[in-house]
C-alpha positions, 0 to 999 in steps of 0.5 A, spaced: 500 500 500 502 506 497 503 512 502 500 518 501 505 524 500 503 530 504 504 537 501 507 542 506 501 547 504 495 547 507 491 549 502 488 544 497 485 548 491 484 555 490 481 559 484 484 565 486 488 567 480 493 571 484 494 565 489 496 561 483 501 566 481 504 568 487 505 559 488 508 559 481 513 565 483 515 562 489 516 555 485 521 559 480 526 562 485 533 562 482 539 562 485 544 567 484 550 565 479 556 565 482 562 567 477 567 560 476 572 563 481 568 563 486 565 556 486 567 551 490 566 545 486 567 537 489 568 532 485 566 525 487 566 517 485 560 513 486 559 506 485 552 503 483 549 497 481 554 492 479 560 496 480 559 501 475 562 508 477 560 515 476 563 522 477 559 526 481 560 534 481 557 537 487 557 545 490 555 548 484 551 554 484 547 558 479 541 557 474 539 550 472 540 552 464 548 554 467 548 547 470 545 544 464 550 547 460 556 545 464 554 538 464 553 538 456 560 541 455 563 536 460 559 530 457 562 532 450 569 533 452 569 527 456 565 523 450 561 520 456 554 520 457 551 522 464 545 528 467 545 534 471 539 535 476 538 537 483 545 542 482 549 535 480 553 533 474 553 526 474 559 523 468 559 516 467 565 513 469 571 515 473 573 522 469 575 526 476 582 527 473 580 529 466 574 534 469 579 537 474 583 539 469 577 541 464 574 545 469 580 549 471 581 551 464 574 554 464 576 558 470 574 554 476 579 555 482 576 551 488 575 544 486 577 538 490 576 531 490 572 528 495 570 521 497 571 515 493 
């Protein structure tokens, strides 16, 4: 039997258009985008099912579009698959050394390996 997920809002339904617009505006709050020199990124190595490795980049502060653009660039340079979601970039395989060099070339200064 599935558990019901409850929302943090006590309101179930509203026909007030201003309320709907305010709710949408609150959900679309974007993070301020930091310059690459101010970013603090950590490169993690995680192992999944079957011992498969993935390089995970955490700590990016910025818009979802900027995160996806950086992920696309890294995936292209490393010639691997991956994704960008929840403020993380996931690359298939162990590419921490290569990603560290690529990010430094792009202007990111505070990069460290963590975990794995």
